[in-house]
PyMOL CGO cylinders between C-alpha atoms (Angstrom):
from pymol import cmd
from pymol.cgo import CYLINDER

trace = [
    CYLINDER, -4.22, 15.28, 12.06, -2.43, 17.05, 9.84, 0.3, 1, 1, 1, 1, 1, 1,
    CYLINDER, -2.43, 17.05, 9.84, -0.92, 15.48, 7.04, 0.3, 1, 1, 1, 1, 1, 1,
    CYLINDER, -0.92, 15.48, 7.04, 1.53, 16.24, 4.06, 0.3, 1, 1, 1, 1, 1, 1,
    CYLINDER, 1.53, 16.24, 4.06, 1.11, 14.90, 0.74, 0.3, 1, 1, 1, 1, 1, 1,
    CYLINDER, 1.11, 14.90, 0.74, 4.08, 14.53, -1.60, 0.3, 1, 1, 1, 1, 1, 1,
    CYLINDER, 4.08, 14.53, -1.60, 3.86, 12.15, -4.93, 0.3, 1, 1, 1, 1, 1, 1,
    CYLINDER, 3.86, 12.15, -4.93, 7.26, 12.19, -6.97, 0.3, 1, 1, 1, 1, 1, 1,
    CYLINDER, 7.26, 12.19, -6.97, 7.28, 10.38, -10.30, 0.3, 1, 1, 1, 1, 1, 1,
    CYLINDER, 7.28, 10.38, -10.30, 10.81, 8.94, -11.03, 0.3, 1, 1, 1, 1, 1, 1,
    CYLINDER, 10.81, 8.94, -11.03, 11.16, 7.60, -14.28, 0.3, 1, 1, 1, 1, 1, 1,
    CYLINDER, 11.16, 7.60, -14.28, 8.99, 4.27, -13.92, 0.3, 1, 1, 1, 1, 1, 1,
    CYLINDER, 8.99, 4.27, -13.92, 8.15, 4.34, -10.28, 0.3, 1, 1, 1, 1, 1, 1,
    CYLINDER, 8.15, 4.34, -10.28, 6.59, 6.40, -7.94, 0.3, 1, 1, 1, 1, 1, 1,
    CYLINDER, 6.59, 6.40, -7.94, 6.91, 7.91, -4.20, 0.3, 1, 1, 1, 1, 1, 1,
    CYLINDER, 6.91, 7.91, -4.20, 4.30, 8.63, -1.85, 0.3, 1, 1, 1, 1, 1, 1,
    CYLINDER, 4.30, 8.63, -1.85, 5.23, 10.51, 1.49, 0.3, 1, 1, 1, 1, 1, 1,
    CYLINDER, 5.23, 10.51, 1.49, 2.66, 10.90, 4.12, 0.3, 1, 1, 1, 1, 1, 1,
    CYLINDER, 2.66, 10.90, 4.12, 2.71, 11.99, 7.45, 0.3, 1, 1, 1, 1, 1, 1,
    CYLINDER, 2.71, 11.99, 7.45, 0.29, 10.60, 10.46, 0.3, 1, 1, 1, 1, 1, 1,
    CYLINDER, 0.29, 10.60, 10.46, 0.38, 12.34, 13.68, 0.3, 1, 1, 1, 1, 1, 1,
    CYLINDER, 0.38, 12.34, 13.68, 0.15, 8.70, 15.35, 0.3, 1, 1, 1, 1, 1, 1,
    CYLINDER, 0.15, 8.70, 15.35, 2.95, 6.17, 15.90, 0.3, 1, 1, 1, 1, 1, 1,
    CYLINDER, 2.95, 6.17, 15.90, 4.32, 3.76, 13.72, 0.3, 1, 1, 1, 1, 1, 1,
    CYLINDER, 4.32, 3.76, 13.72, 3.07, 0.74, 15.46, 0.3, 1, 1, 1, 1, 1, 1,
    CYLINDER, 3.07, 0.74, 15.46, -0.51, 2.16, 14.69, 0.3, 1, 1, 1, 1, 1, 1,
    CYLINDER, -0.51, 2.16, 14.69, 0.21, 2.67, 10.90, 0.3, 1, 1, 1, 1, 1, 1,
    CYLINDER, 0.21, 2.67, 10.90, 1.79, -0.82, 10.85, 0.3, 1, 1, 1, 1, 1, 1,
    CYLINDER, 1.79, -0.82, 10.85, -0.95, -2.31, 12.16, 0.3, 1, 1, 1, 1, 1, 1,
    CYLINDER, -0.95, -2.31, 12.16, -3.10, -0.27, 9.89, 0.3, 1, 1, 1, 1, 1, 1,
    CYLINDER, -3.10, -0.27, 9.89, -0.96, -1.81, 6.75, 0.3, 1, 1, 1, 1, 1, 1,
    CYLINDER, -0.96, -1.81, 6.75, -0.38, -5.32, 7.82, 0.3, 1, 1, 1, 1, 1, 1,
    CYLINDER, -0.38, -5.32, 7.82, -3.38, -6.49, 9.78, 0.3, 1, 1, 1, 1, 1, 1,
    CYLINDER, -3.38, -6.49, 9.78, -6.37, -7.77, 7.26, 0.3, 1, 1, 1, 1, 1, 1,
    CYLINDER, -6.37, -7.77, 7.26, -9.27, -6.56, 9.55, 0.3, 1, 1, 1, 1, 1, 1,
    CYLINDER, -9.27, -6.56, 9.55, -7.49, -2.96, 9.41, 0.3, 1, 1, 1, 1, 1, 1,
    CYLINDER, -7.49, -2.96, 9.41, -6.76, -3.08, 5.84, 0.3, 1, 1, 1, 1, 1, 1,
    CYLINDER, -6.76, -3.08, 5.84, -10.26, -4.30, 5.05, 0.3, 1, 1, 1, 1, 1, 1,
    CYLINDER, -10.26, -4.30, 5.05, -11.15, -0.97, 6.26, 0.3, 1, 1, 1, 1, 1, 1,
    CYLINDER, -11.15, -0.97, 6.26, -9.28, 1.80, 4.14, 0.3, 1, 1, 1, 1, 1, 1,
    CYLINDER, -9.28, 1.80, 4.14, -8.03, -0.26, 0.94, 0.3, 1, 1, 1, 1, 1, 1,
    CYLINDER, -8.03, -0.26, 0.94, -9.78, -3.30, -0.28, 0.3, 1, 1, 1, 1, 1, 1,
    CYLINDER, -9.78, -3.30, -0.28, -12.51, -4.93, 1.88, 0.3, 1, 1, 1, 1, 1, 1,
    CYLINDER, -12.51, -4.93, 1.88, -11.80, -8.57, 2.37, 0.3, 1, 1, 1, 1, 1, 1,
    CYLINDER, -11.80, -8.57, 2.37, -8.16, -8.57, 2.58, 0.3, 1, 1, 1, 1, 1, 1,
    CYLINDER, -8.16, -8.57, 2.58, -6.16, -11.61, 4.00, 0.3, 1, 1, 1, 1, 1, 1,
    CYLINDER, -6.16, -11.61, 4.00, -2.55, -11.25, 4.63, 0.3, 1, 1, 1, 1, 1, 1,
    CYLINDER, -2.55, -11.25, 4.63, -0.19, -14.21, 5.50, 0.3, 1, 1, 1, 1, 1, 1,
    CYLINDER, -0.19, -14.21, 5.50, 2.50, -11.72, 7.18, 0.3, 1, 1, 1, 1, 1, 1,
    CYLINDER, 2.50, -11.72, 7.18, 5.75, -13.54, 6.10, 0.3, 1, 1, 1, 1, 1, 1,
    CYLINDER, 5.75, -13.54, 6.10, 8.29, -13.49, 3.48, 0.3, 1, 1, 1, 1, 1, 1,
    CYLINDER, 8.29, -13.49, 3.48, 6.56, -15.51, 0.78, 0.3, 1, 1, 1, 1, 1, 1,
    CYLINDER, 6.56, -15.51, 0.78, 3.23, -15.19, 1.97, 0.3, 1, 1, 1, 1, 1, 1,
    CYLINDER, 3.23, -15.19, 1.97, 0.05, -14.28, 0.41, 0.3, 1, 1, 1, 1, 1, 1,
    CYLINDER, 0.05, -14.28, 0.41, -1.62, -11.19, 0.21, 0.3, 1, 1, 1, 1, 1, 1,
    CYLINDER, -1.62, -11.19, 0.21, -5.03, -10.89, -1.24, 0.3, 1, 1, 1, 1, 1, 1,
    CYLINDER, -5.03, -10.89, -1.24, -7.43, -8.14, -1.67, 0.3, 1, 1, 1, 1, 1, 1,
    CYLINDER, -7.43, -8.14, -1.67, -11.24, -7.27, -2.49, 0.3, 1, 1, 1, 1, 1, 1,
    CYLINDER, -11.24, -7.27, -2.49, -14.14, -9.22, -3.80, 0.3, 1, 1, 1, 1, 1, 1,
    CYLINDER, -14.14, -9.22, -3.80, -11.52, -10.26, -6.94, 0.3, 1, 1, 1, 1, 1, 1,
    CYLINDER, -11.52, -10.26, -6.94, -9.37, -11.37, -4.56, 0.3, 1, 1, 1, 1, 1, 1,
    CYLINDER, -9.37, -11.37, -4.56, -6.42, -9.90, -6.37, 0.3, 1, 1, 1, 1, 1, 1,
    CYLINDER, -6.42, -9.90, -6.37, -3.33, -11.72, -5.16, 0.3, 1, 1, 1, 1, 1, 1,
    CYLINDER, -3.33, -11.72, -5.16, 0.54, -11.09, -4.49, 0.3, 1, 1, 1, 1, 1, 1,
    CYLINDER, 0.54, -11.09, -4.49, 3.60, -12.30, -2.57, 0.3, 1, 1, 1, 1, 1, 1,
    CYLINDER, 3.60, -12.30, -2.57, 4.67, -10.47, 0.51, 0.3, 1, 1, 1, 1, 1, 1,
    CYLINDER, 4.67, -10.47, 0.51, 8.70, -9.87, -0.19, 0.3, 1, 1, 1, 1, 1, 1,
    CYLINDER, 8.70, -9.87, -0.19, 9.85, -8.07, 2.40, 0.3, 1, 1, 1, 1, 1, 1,
    CYLINDER, 9.85, -8.07, 2.40, 8.29, -8.09, 6.47, 0.3, 1, 1, 1, 1, 1, 1,
    CYLINDER, 8.29, -8.09, 6.47, 10.24, -6.06, 8.75, 0.3, 1, 1, 1, 1, 1, 1,
    CYLINDER, 10.24, -6.06, 8.75, 8.09, -4.97, 11.59, 0.3, 1, 1, 1, 1, 1, 1,
    CYLINDER, 8.09, -4.97, 11.59, 7.40, -2.13, 12.45, 0.3, 1, 1, 1, 1, 1, 1,
    CYLINDER, 7.40, -2.13, 12.45, 9.74, -0.57, 9.73, 0.3, 1, 1, 1, 1, 1, 1,
    CYLINDER, 9.74, -0.57, 9.73, 9.04, -1.89, 6.18, 0.3, 1, 1, 1, 1, 1, 1,
    CYLINDER, 9.04, -1.89, 6.18, 6.42, -4.04, 4.20, 0.3, 1, 1, 1, 1, 1, 1,
    CYLINDER, 6.42, -4.04, 4.20, 6.21, -5.10, 0.86, 0.3, 1, 1, 1, 1, 1, 1,
    CYLINDER, 6.21, -5.10, 0.86, 4.91, -7.16, -1.69, 0.3, 1, 1, 1, 1, 1, 1,
    CYLINDER, 4.91, -7.16, -1.69, 4.15, -7.67, -5.22, 0.3, 1, 1, 1, 1, 1, 1,
    CYLINDER, 4.15, -7.67, -5.22, 0.71, -8.33, -6.82, 0.3, 1, 1, 1, 1, 1, 1,
    CYLINDER, 0.71, -8.33, -6.82, -0.49, -8.37, -10.20, 0.3, 1, 1, 1, 1, 1, 1,
    CYLINDER, -0.49, -8.37, -10.20, -0.81, -5.15, -12.17, 0.3, 1, 1, 1, 1, 1, 1,
    CYLINDER, -0.81, -5.15, -12.17, -4.07, -4.17, -13.04, 0.3, 1, 1, 1, 1, 1, 1,
    CYLINDER, -4.07, -4.17, -13.04, -3.43, -4.24, -16.72, 0.3, 1, 1, 1, 1, 1, 1,
    CYLINDER, -3.43, -4.24, -16.72, -5.06, -6.03, -19.39, 0.3, 1, 1, 1, 1, 1, 1,
    CYLINDER, -5.06, -6.03, -19.39, -1.71, -7.76, -20.29, 0.3, 1, 1, 1, 1, 1, 1,
    CYLINDER, -1.71, -7.76, -20.29, -1.34, -8.98, -16.83, 0.3, 1, 1, 1, 1, 1, 1,
    CYLINDER, -1.34, -8.98, -16.83, -2.37, -12.81, -16.37, 0.3, 1, 1, 1, 1, 1, 1,
    CYLINDER, -2.37, -12.81, -16.37, -4.08, -13.25, -12.90, 0.3, 1, 1, 1, 1, 1, 1,
    CYLINDER, -4.08, -13.25, -12.90, -4.01, -17.10, -13.22, 0.3, 1, 1, 1, 1, 1, 1,
    CYLINDER, -4.01, -17.10, -13.22, 0.16, -17.18, -13.44, 0.3, 1, 1, 1, 1, 1, 1,
    CYLINDER, 0.16, -17.18, -13.44, 2.10, -16.55, -10.37, 0.3, 1, 1, 1, 1, 1, 1,
    CYLINDER, 2.10, -16.55, -10.37, 2.21, -12.94, -9.60, 0.3, 1, 1, 1, 1, 1, 1,
    CYLINDER, 2.21, -12.94, -9.60, 6.18, -12.67, -10.36, 0.3, 1, 1, 1, 1, 1, 1,
    CYLINDER, 6.18, -12.67, -10.36, 5.56, -14.73, -13.96, 0.3, 1, 1, 1, 1, 1, 1,
    CYLINDER, 5.56, -14.73, -13.96, 3.21, -12.05, -15.28, 0.3, 1, 1, 1, 1, 1, 1,
    CYLINDER, 3.21, -12.05, -15.28, 3.18, -7.96, -14.93, 0.3, 1, 1, 1, 1, 1, 1,
    CYLINDER, 3.18, -7.96, -14.93, 3.38, -7.27, -11.56, 0.3, 1, 1, 1, 1, 1, 1,
    CYLINDER, 3.38, -7.27, -11.56, 3.77, -3.98, -8.99, 0.3, 1, 1, 1, 1, 1, 1,
    CYLINDER, 3.77, -3.98, -8.99, 6.35, -3.74, -6.44, 0.3, 1, 1, 1, 1, 1, 1,
    CYLINDER, 6.35, -3.74, -6.44, 4.55, -1.89, -3.19, 0.3, 1, 1, 1, 1, 1, 1,
    CYLINDER, 4.55, -1.89, -3.19, 7.05, -1.16, -0.88, 0.3, 1, 1, 1, 1, 1, 1,
    CYLINDER, 7.05, -1.16, -0.88, 5.99, 0.78, 2.55, 0.3, 1, 1, 1, 1, 1, 1,
    CYLINDER, 5.99, 0.78, 2.55, 8.69, 2.10, 4.79, 0.3, 1, 1, 1, 1, 1, 1,
    CYLINDER, 8.69, 2.10, 4.79, 7.73, 3.68, 8.18, 0.3, 1, 1, 1, 1, 1, 1,
    CYLINDER, 7.73, 3.68, 8.18, 10.04, 6.48, 10.18, 0.3, 1, 1, 1, 1, 1, 1,
    CYLINDER, 10.04, 6.48, 10.18, 9.26, 7.76, 13.39, 0.3, 1, 1, 1, 1, 1, 1,
    CYLINDER, 9.26, 7.76, 13.39, 8.83, 11.64, 13.64, 0.3, 1, 1, 1, 1, 1, 1,
    CYLINDER, 8.83, 11.64, 13.64, 8.12, 13.70, 16.60, 0.3, 1, 1, 1, 1, 1, 1,
    CYLINDER, 8.12, 13.70, 16.60, 4.67, 13.57, 16.90, 0.3, 1, 1, 1, 1, 1, 1,
    CYLINDER, 4.67, 13.57, 16.90, 4.22, 10.95, 14.50, 0.3, 1, 1, 1, 1, 1, 1,
    CYLINDER, 4.22, 10.95, 14.50, 5.19, 8.76, 11.57, 0.3, 1, 1, 1, 1, 1, 1,
    CYLINDER, 5.19, 8.76, 11.57, 6.40, 9.52, 8.06, 0.3, 1, 1, 1, 1, 1, 1,
    CYLINDER, 6.40, 9.52, 8.06, 5.15, 6.76, 5.27, 0.3, 1, 1, 1, 1, 1, 1,
    CYLINDER, 5.15, 6.76, 5.27, 6.87, 6.46, 2.48, 0.3, 1, 1, 1, 1, 1, 1,
    CYLINDER, 6.87, 6.46, 2.48, 5.27, 3.98, -0.45, 0.3, 1, 1, 1, 1, 1, 1,
    CYLINDER, 5.27, 3.98, -0.45, 7.41, 3.20, -3.48, 0.3, 1, 1, 1, 1, 1, 1,
    CYLINDER, 7.41, 3.20, -3.48, 5.26, 2.21, -6.03, 0.3, 1, 1, 1, 1, 1, 1,
    CYLINDER, 5.26, 2.21, -6.03, 7.46, -0.13, -9.05, 0.3, 1, 1, 1, 1, 1, 1,
    CYLINDER, 7.46, -0.13, -9.05, 7.32, -2.39, -11.73, 0.3, 1, 1, 1, 1, 1, 1,
    CYLINDER, 7.32, -2.39, -11.73, 6.22, -0.13, -14.43, 0.3, 1, 1, 1, 1, 1, 1,
    CYLINDER, 6.22, -0.13, -14.43, 8.93, -0.82, -16.37, 0.3, 1, 1, 1, 1, 1, 1,
    CYLINDER, 8.93, -0.82, -16.37, 7.69, -4.04, -17.52, 0.3, 1, 1, 1, 1, 1, 1,
    CYLINDER, 7.69, -4.04, -17.52, 4.47, -2.68, -18.80, 0.3, 1, 1, 1, 1, 1, 1,
    CYLINDER, 4.47, -2.68, -18.80, 4.24, -2.17, -22.57, 0.3, 1, 1, 1, 1, 1, 1,
    CYLINDER, 4.24, -2.17, -22.57, 5.47, 1.26, -23.26, 0.3, 1, 1, 1, 1, 1, 1,
    CYLINDER, 5.47, 1.26, -23.26, 2.35, 2.51, -25.24, 0.3, 1, 1, 1, 1, 1, 1,
    CYLINDER, 2.35, 2.51, -25.24, 0.17, 1.98, -22.01, 0.3, 1, 1, 1, 1, 1, 1,
    CYLINDER, 0.17, 1.98, -22.01, 2.94, 3.07, -19.18, 0.3, 1, 1, 1, 1, 1, 1,
    CYLINDER, 2.94, 3.07, -19.18, 1.39, 6.77, -18.83, 0.3, 1, 1, 1, 1, 1, 1,
    CYLINDER, 1.39, 6.77, -18.83, -2.38, 5.35, -18.48, 0.3, 1, 1, 1, 1, 1, 1,
    CYLINDER, -2.38, 5.35, -18.48, -1.23, 2.90, -15.79, 0.3, 1, 1, 1, 1, 1, 1,
    CYLINDER, -1.23, 2.90, -15.79, 0.93, 5.36, -14.05, 0.3, 1, 1, 1, 1, 1, 1,
    CYLINDER, 0.93, 5.36, -14.05, -2.29, 7.60, -13.91, 0.3, 1, 1, 1, 1, 1, 1,
    CYLINDER, -2.29, 7.60, -13.91, -4.44, 5.08, -12.76, 0.3, 1, 1, 1, 1, 1, 1,
    CYLINDER, -4.44, 5.08, -12.76, -2.29, 3.80, -9.87, 0.3, 1, 1, 1, 1, 1, 1,
    CYLINDER, -2.29, 3.80, -9.87, -1.64, 7.96, -8.97, 0.3, 1, 1, 1, 1, 1, 1,
    CYLINDER, -1.64, 7.96, -8.97, -5.26, 8.23, -8.24, 0.3, 1, 1, 1, 1, 1, 1,
    CYLINDER, -5.26, 8.23, -8.24, -6.13, 4.88, -6.50, 0.3, 1, 1, 1, 1, 1, 1,
    CYLINDER, -6.13, 4.88, -6.50, -2.97, 5.39, -4.17, 0.3, 1, 1, 1, 1, 1, 1,
    CYLINDER, -2.97, 5.39, -4.17, -3.92, 9.04, -3.37, 0.3, 1, 1, 1, 1, 1, 1,
    CYLINDER, -3.92, 9.04, -3.37, -7.63, 7.85, -3.02, 0.3, 1, 1, 1, 1, 1, 1,
    CYLINDER, -7.63, 7.85, -3.02, -6.33, 4.61, -0.47, 0.3, 1, 1, 1, 1, 1, 1,
    CYLINDER, -6.33, 4.61, -0.47, -3.94, 6.92, 1.42, 0.3, 1, 1, 1, 1, 1, 1,
    CYLINDER, -3.94, 6.92, 1.42, -6.85, 9.52, 1.82, 0.3, 1, 1, 1, 1, 1, 1,
    CYLINDER, -6.85, 9.52, 1.82, -8.80, 6.88, 3.17, 0.3, 1, 1, 1, 1, 1, 1,
    CYLINDER, -8.80, 6.88, 3.17, -5.78, 5.42, 5.19, 0.3, 1, 1, 1, 1, 1, 1,
    CYLINDER, -5.78, 5.42, 5.19, -5.53, 8.99, 7.09, 0.3, 1, 1, 1, 1, 1, 1,
    CYLINDER, -5.53, 8.99, 7.09, -9.45, 8.91, 7.84, 0.3, 1, 1, 1, 1, 1, 1,
    CYLINDER, -9.45, 8.91, 7.84, -9.44, 5.47, 9.15, 0.3, 1, 1, 1, 1, 1, 1,
    CYLINDER, -9.44, 5.47, 9.15, -6.38, 6.60, 11.40, 0.3, 1, 1, 1, 1, 1, 1,
    CYLINDER, -6.38, 6.60, 11.40, -7.93, 9.58, 12.67, 0.3, 1, 1, 1, 1, 1, 1,
    CYLINDER, -7.93, 9.58, 12.67, -11.25, 7.47, 13.67, 0.3, 1, 1, 1, 1, 1, 1,
    CYLINDER, -11.25, 7.47, 13.67, -9.20, 5.13, 15.04, 0.3, 1, 1, 1, 1, 1, 1,
    CYLINDER, -9.20, 5.13, 15.04, -7.65, 8.00, 17.44, 0.3, 1, 1, 1, 1, 1, 1,
    CYLINDER, -7.65, 8.00, 17.44, -11.24, 8.91, 18.21, 0.3, 1, 1, 1, 1, 1, 1,
    CYLINDER, -11.24, 8.91, 18.21, -12.50, 5.86, 19.43, 0.3, 1, 1, 1, 1, 1, 1,
    CYLINDER, -12.50, 5.86, 19.43, -9.29, 5.36, 21.21, 0.3, 1, 1, 1, 1, 1, 1,
    CYLINDER, -9.29, 5.36, 21.21, -9.58, 8.30, 23.11, 0.3, 1, 1, 1, 1, 1, 1,
    CYLINDER, -9.58, 8.30, 23.11, -13.42, 8.07, 24.22, 0.3, 1, 1, 1, 1, 1, 1,
    CYLINDER, -13.42, 8.07, 24.22, -12.52, 4.36, 25.21, 0.3, 1, 1, 1, 1, 1, 1,
    CYLINDER, -12.52, 4.36, 25.21, -9.75, 5.63, 27.21, 0.3, 1, 1, 1, 1, 1, 1,
]
cmd.load_cgo(trace, "trace")
């Protein structure tokens, strides 16, 4: 599965673009189904797949609120920023948070995933660069895991058909 990797930093948001040689529906399921999300992103994922629904990740159950659900094209959620200044006891939109917006587009033989990560503008100025770098390494690693997960799923599908 060849993959094109692109990451750009625009002011206070980042854009990641990946090409996966699987259908858009496969990528959509990997992004939105808890059992699949738990395989490549964070364990113990929970997704109430509706606008206003809750999304939680990991053993610490980092929480968020779903903002966009347009199957199988767009999915977006706010979640608590992983900063010392964020207050996870508050609703996600009342403290420092990040907006993660995934857009899927059909390509010949695959799918383009565009992830726009924003919210850095609300961070303390002195902390912005640190958290940009932290998030870059986090999403680079997560998207690499997504690529491997999709490759494994394709192989398993081929073996079972």
